[in-house]
C-alpha positions in Angstrom: 182.8 88.4 35.7 182.0 84.7 35.5 179.2 82.5 34.2 177.2 80.0 36.2 174.8 77.3 35.2 172.8 74.7 37.1 170.3 72.0 36.4 168.4 69.4 38.4 166.0 66.7 37.5 167.5 65.6 34.2 169.1 62.2 33.4 171.9 63.9 31.5 172.5 66.8 33.8 176.3 67.1 33.2 175.8 67.1 29.4 173.2 69.8 29.6 175.5 71.8 32.0 178.3 71.5 29.4 176.1 73.0 26.7 175.0 75.8 29.1 178.6 76.7 29.9 179.4 76.7 26.2 176.7 79.3 25.7 178.2 81.3 28.6 181.8 81.0 27.4 182.0 84.8 26.7 181.8 85.4 30.5 185.1 83.7 31.2 187.8 81.9 29.4 190.4 81.0 32.0 188.8 77.9 33.5 185.7 75.8 33.5 184.2 73.2 35.8 181.2 71.0 36.5 180.2 69.2 39.7 177.4 66.6 39.4 175.4 64.9 42.1 174.6 61.2 42.0 173.8 58.5 44.6 174.6 60.8 47.5 178.0 61.8 46.2 179.4 64.9 44.4 181.6 64.4 41.3 183.8 67.3 40.3 185.8 68.1 37.2 187.7 71.4 36.7 190.4 72.6 34.4 192.1 75.6 32.9 191.0 76.8 29.5 187.8 76.8 27.4 184.9 74.5 28.0 185.8 72.4 24.9 189.4 72.1 26.2 188.4 71.1 29.8 185.8 68.4 29.0 186.2 65.4 26.8 184.2 62.2 26.6 186.2 60.7 29.5 185.6 63.6 31.8 181.9 63.7 31.0 181.6 60.0 31.8 182.8 60.7 35.3 180.0 63.2 36.0 176.9 61.0 36.5 173.6 62.1 38.1 170.5 64.1 37.6 171.8 67.4 39.0 174.9 69.5 38.2 176.3 73.0 38.5 178.9 74.6 36.3 181.2 77.6 36.1 183.3 79.5 33.6 185.8 82.0 35.1 188.1 84.8 34.6 189.8 86.2 37.7 188.4 89.1 39.7 189.6 87.9 43.1 192.4 85.3 43.1 194.9 84.7 40.4 194.5 82.7 37.2 195.3 79.3 38.7 193.7 75.8 38.8 193.2 76.3 42.6 190.7 79.0 41.8 188.7 77.1 39.2 185.1 76.5 40.2 182.8 75.1 41.3 184.5 74.5 44.6 183.4 71.3 46.3 184.0 70.2 49.9 182.9 67.7 52.5 182.0 69.2 55.8 180.0 68.4 58.9 176.6 68.6 57.1 177.7 66.6 54.1 179.0 67.4 50.6 178.4 70.8 49.0 179.7 72.6 45.9 179.4 76.3 45.1 179.7 78.4 41.9 180.0 82.2 42.2 179.5 85.1 39.9 180.5 88.4 41.5 183.0 89.8 43.9 182.9 90.3 47.7 184.1 93.6 48.8 184.6 92.5 52.4 186.4 89.3 51.5 189.7 90.3 53.2 187.9 91.1 56.5 186.0 87.8 56.3 189.2 85.8 55.6 191.1 87.4 58.5 188.2 86.7 60.9 187.8 83.1 59.7 191.6 82.4 59.8 191.6 83.7 63.3 188.9 81.3 64.1 190.9 78.4 62.7 189.9 78.2 59.1 192.6 77.0 56.6 192.2 78.4 53.1 193.3 76.6 49.9 193.1 79.6 47.6 192.9 83.4 47.5 189.4 83.3 45.9 186.8 85.3 47.8 184.3 82.4 47.1 186.1 80.2 49.5 185.1 82.4 52.4 181.4 81.4 51.7 182.2 77.8 52.2 184.0 78.5 55.5 181.0 80.6 56.7 178.7 77.7 56.0 181.0 75.3 57.9 181.1 77.7 60.9 177.3 78.2 61.0 175.5 76.5 63.9 172.1 76.5 62.1 170.7 73.0 61.5 168.8 73.6 58.2 170.5 74.2 54.9 168.5 77.3 54.1 169.1 78.7 57.6 172.9 78.1 57.3 172.9 79.8 53.9 170.9 82.8 55.3 173.2 83.3 58.3 176.2 83.1 56.0 174.9 85.3 53.2 174.1 88.0 55.7 177.8 88.4 56.4 178.6 89.0 52.7 179.0 92.5 51.2 179.2 93.0 47.4 178.0 91.1 44.4 177.1 87.4 44.6 174.9 85.3 42.3 175.5 81.8 43.6 174.6 78.2 42.9 175.0 75.5 45.5 174.7 71.8 45.0 174.3 69.2 47.8 173.5 65.5 47.6 169.8 66.4 47.6 169.4 70.1 46.7 170.2 72.7 44.1 170.1 76.2 45.6 170.3 79.5 43.8 171.0 82.9 45.4 171.0 86.4 44.2 172.4 89.2 46.3 170.0 91.9 47.7 171.1 94.5 45.2 170.9 92.1 42.2 174.2 93.2 40.8 174.8 90.1 38.7 172.0 88.4 36.6 170.6 85.0 37.3 167.7 83.5 35.4 165.4 80.5 36.1 164.1 78.2 33.4 162.4 74.9 32.7 163.6 72.0 30.5 160.7 69.5 30.5 160.7 68.2 34.1 164.0 69.8 35.0 164.7 73.2 36.5 167.7 75.2 35.0 169.5 78.3 36.2 171.9 80.4 34.2 173.7 83.8 34.2 172.1 84.6 30.9 169.1 83.4 28.9 171.2 82.6 25.8 172.1 79.4 27.7 168.4 78.4 27.7 168.1 79.0 24.0 170.9 76.5 23.3 169.4 73.7 25.3 165.8 74.6 24.3 164.7 75.4 27.8 161.8 77.7 28.6 162.6 81.0 30.4 160.5 81.4 33.5 161.8 84.6 35.1 164.8 86.4 36.6 165.5 85.7 40.2 164.6 88.7 42.4 167.4 90.5 44.2 167.7 88.9 47.6 165.9 85.7 46.6 167.0 82.1 47.5 165.5 79.4 45.3 165.7 75.8 46.5 164.9 72.8 44.2 164.8 69.3 45.6 162.5 66.2 45.6 159.7 68.4 47.1 159.8 70.8 44.2 160.8 74.4 43.9 160.3 77.1 46.6 161.6 80.6 47.2 162.8 82.4 50.3 163.4 86.1 50.8 165.6 86.5 53.9 166.5 90.1 53.0 163.0 91.3 52.4 162.9 93.5 55.5 166.3 95.1 54.8 164.9 97.6 52.2 168.0 97.3 50.0 167.7 99.2 46.7 168.0 97.3 43.4 171.3 98.0 41.6 171.5 95.9 38.4 174.9 96.2 36.7 174.6 98.5 33.7 177.8 97.2 32.2 176.1 93.9 31.5 174.1 95.8 28.8 177.0 97.9 27.7 179.4 95.1 27.0 179.4 91.8 28.9 176.1 90.0 28.2 175.5 88.4 24.8 173.2 90.5 22.7 170.8 87.5 22.2 170.2 87.4 26.0 167.5 89.1 28.0 168.9 90.5 31.2 166.6 91.7 34.0 163.6 91.9 31.6 165.2 93.6 28.7 166.7 92.5 25.4 170.4 93.3 25.5 170.3 93.8 21.7 167.5 96.4 21.8 169.2 98.2 24.7 172.4 98.5 22.7 170.5 99.6 19.6 168.9 102.4 21.7 172.3 103.4 23.0 173.4 103.9 19.4 170.3 105.9 18.5 170.7 108.2 21.4 174.4 108.6 20.7 173.6 109.7 17.2 171.4 112.5 18.6 174.0 113.5 21.2 177.0 113.4 18.9 176.0 113.8 15.2 178.7 114.1 12.5 178.9 114.3 8.7 180.2 111.0 7.5 180.0 108.4 4.8 179.9 105.1 6.7 179.2 103.8 10.2 181.5 100.9 11.2 181.2 98.8 14.4 184.0 97.4 16.4 182.8 93.7 16.4 181.2 92.1 18.2 180.0 94.3 21.1 179.7 97.4 19.0 177.5 96.0 16.3 174.0 96.7 17.8 174.9 100.3 18.8 176.4 100.9 15.4 173.1 99.7 13.8 171.2 102.1 16.0 173.5 105.0 15.2 173.2 104.3 11.4 169.4 104.1 11.6 169.1 107.3 13.5 171.6 109.3 11.5 170.8 107.9 8.1 174.5 107.2 7.5 175.0 103.8 5.8 176.2 100.9 7.9 179.0 98.6 6.8 181.4 96.0 8.2 184.7 97.8 7.9 186.4 95.7 10.5 186.3 91.9 10.5 186.9 89.9 13.6 188.7 86.6 13.9 186.5 84.4 16.1 189.4 82.2 17.0 190.7 84.8 19.4 189.2 85.5 22.9 187.7 88.7 24.2 190.7 91.1 24.7 189.0 92.9 27.6 188.9 89.8 29.8 192.3 88.4 29.1 194.4 88.8 32.2 197.8 89.6 30.8 198.4 93.1 29.3 200.9 91.6 26.8 198.1 89.3 25.4 195.6 92.2 25.3 198.1 94.5 23.6 199.0 91.9 20.9 195.5 90.6 20.6 194.2 93.7 18.7 196.0 92.7 15.5 195.0 89.0 16.0 191.4 89.9 16.6 190.6 92.6 13.9 191.4 93.4 10.3 190.3 96.4 8.3 188.4 96.1 5.0 190.0 98.6 2.7 187.2 98.5 0.2 184.8 99.8 2.9 187.1 102.4 4.4 189.3 103.9 1.7 188.6 107.5 1.0 185.6 107.6 3.5 184.7 109.7 6.5 184.2 106.9 9.0 182.2 106.8 12.2 183.6 103.9 14.3 181.3 102.6 17.1 182.7 100.8 20.2 181.1 100.0 23.5 183.8 101.6 25.8 187.3 102.9 26.1 189.2 101.5 29.1 193.0 102.1 28.8 192.7 103.5 25.3 195.5 101.3 23.8 193.1 99.1 21.9 191.0 102.0 20.5 194.2 103.8 19.5 195.3 100.8 17.5 191.9 100.5 15.8 191.9 104.1 14.7 195.4 103.7 13.2 194.3 100.5 11.5 191.3 102.3 9.9 193.5 105.2 8.8 196.0 102.8 7.3 193.2 101.3 5.3 192.7 104.8 3.6 190.0 106.5 5.7 189.9 110.3 5.2 188.5 111.0 8.6 187.9 108.8 11.7 185.2 109.8 14.2 185.0 107.6 17.3 181.7 107.2 19.0 181.4 105.3 22.3 178.0 103.8 23.4 178.7 104.4 27.1 180.0 107.3 29.3 183.7 107.6 30.1 185.0 104.8 32.3 186.4 106.7 35.2 186.3 104.3 38.2 187.1 100.6 38.8 184.4 98.1 39.4 184.5 96.2 42.7 181.5 94.0 42.0 182.9 91.4 39.6 184.2 93.1 36.5 187.9 93.1 36.1 188.5 96.8 35.3 191.9 98.2 36.0 192.9 100.5 38.8 191.7 104.1 38.5 195.2 105.3 37.5 195.0 103.0 34.4 191.6 104.2 33.2 192.3 106.9 30.7 189.1 108.8 31.3 189.9 109.2 35.0 192.7 111.6 34.3 192.2 113.0 30.8 189.5 115.1 29.2 187.6 114.0 26.1 189.8 116.2 23.9 192.9 114.8 25.4 191.7 111.2 24.8 190.8 112.1 21.2 194.3 113.3 20.6 195.7 110.1 22.2 193.5 108.0 20.0 194.5 110.1 16.9 190.8 110.4 15.8 189.2 113.5 14.3 186.4 113.6 16.9 185.4 111.6 19.9 181.9 111.4 21.4 180.7 109.4 24.5 177.1 108.5 25.3 176.0 110.7 28.2 175.0 109.2 31.6 171.5 110.5 31.0 171.5 108.8 27.6 172.7 105.5 29.0 170.0 105.5 31.6 167.4 106.3 29.0 168.5 103.4 26.9 168.4 100.8 29.7 165.3 102.2 31.5 162.6 101.1 29.0 159.0 101.9 30.1 158.5 98.3 31.2 161.6 98.2 33.5 162.4 101.3 35.4 164.6 99.7 38.0 167.8 101.1 39.5 171.2 100.4 38.0 174.7 100.4 39.3 176.8 102.7 37.1 179.7 103.1 39.5 182.3 102.5 36.8 181.1 105.7 35.1 180.1 107.8 38.2 182.2 106.6 41.1 179.0 106.3 43.2 179.3 102.8 44.7 176.1 101.3 46.1 177.9 99.1 48.7 180.3 100.8 51.2 183.9 99.5 51.2 186.5 98.7 53.8 184.4 98.6 56.9 187.5 97.1 58.6 189.7 100.1 57.6 187.5 103.1 58.1 186.3 103.2 54.5 189.6 104.5 53.2 191.4 101.4 51.9 189.4 99.7 49.2 189.9 96.0 48.2 190.2 95.6 44.4 191.8 92.1 44.1 193.6 89.7 46.4 196.9 91.3 45.5 196.0 94.9 44.6 194.4 97.8 46.4 193.6 101.4 45.7 193.2 104.3 48.1 190.3 106.7 47.5 190.8 110.3 48.6 
């Protein structure tokens, strides 16, 4: 998962992009980058670390122009390395171009093999680089036609921003896996992975890009193209954006993330009630669901776990050693809230189970009489191949253990997951009954894998594969 931001038509484009990336920092903490366009040239700056670490006053001064795109990253394809920091920018036969990508291409290995055979030389293992090579190989003369011919060769999830000397182009894949929103800041157009970026810069939200839409903004204004309109591809928005990844103050595909999570908690309280004294969230992603659970059940809500905001999100940190150690750095129990109480602890998901186990033990150590774990999503049984860095299936505890077995491992008194039906009820509000991808919970993948290998060998990352039976 990554975050992308773009702006055109603003005298301080790079500064606005910096603020937009700051608002999207939760979507990636490994690297950050901005490419600006000025006087027919692209100006890039990328680095490892947080937005505030990568950009200082000197770096910002080297990013002139009225248009810019930016990217915050954590690795889903390609290792954590400066070579993979985006946006990528190149000079090719048709001029300069930069690209920022949120998503994951499931046919990247096949594309890379074909392109290398045709003479392409790759500088990274990132799947995004294949897109640039496809553009370079295209024989179409118009920018949009080159994009269309290249995009038709991609399989998987791709929300993209392209910047040339004269154009800002936004793309959303035909399924709409990853979010991408369009806004207006006075005379400038802005695009972002989430609407919370618009709130920070005081931009007006216009709409979400449609799945399969290409938006082009240049001196002639803004216009849209729908090159996939005849393909009849079903919409498959990522449900995990609502479960965990998006910020609760964002609207994703027409719905308030906060309200969706609150509904998840309310439905969970109906599906898995329990006699208890206090409802406690695992902050921050469990807060809205815990509020919903408390309101529906009538059990008081309290903050029994306090999070240190100087520690990154443990789910997206690439090293297991950091993730393992990060629990104690990230959370601390409040004894005055927990001691002697029957506690319902709300979290958004259980992946490997190691973090949840430590949280349960932390709550017990603070004096809780009972600990009842409630998860505001179904069991995570399958890896995601569309841009979220979930582990291989063998590492997902729910793929090989029953709910009772997981409860024993977590050392909790009871464990209850939101049902798949309950999850879909929470995200499918009356005003938005679109289809969602829930492959991480169901194993039903919307995009076929491994066309070059008979559908058996599935690409997970550049250096890791998993065979489905």
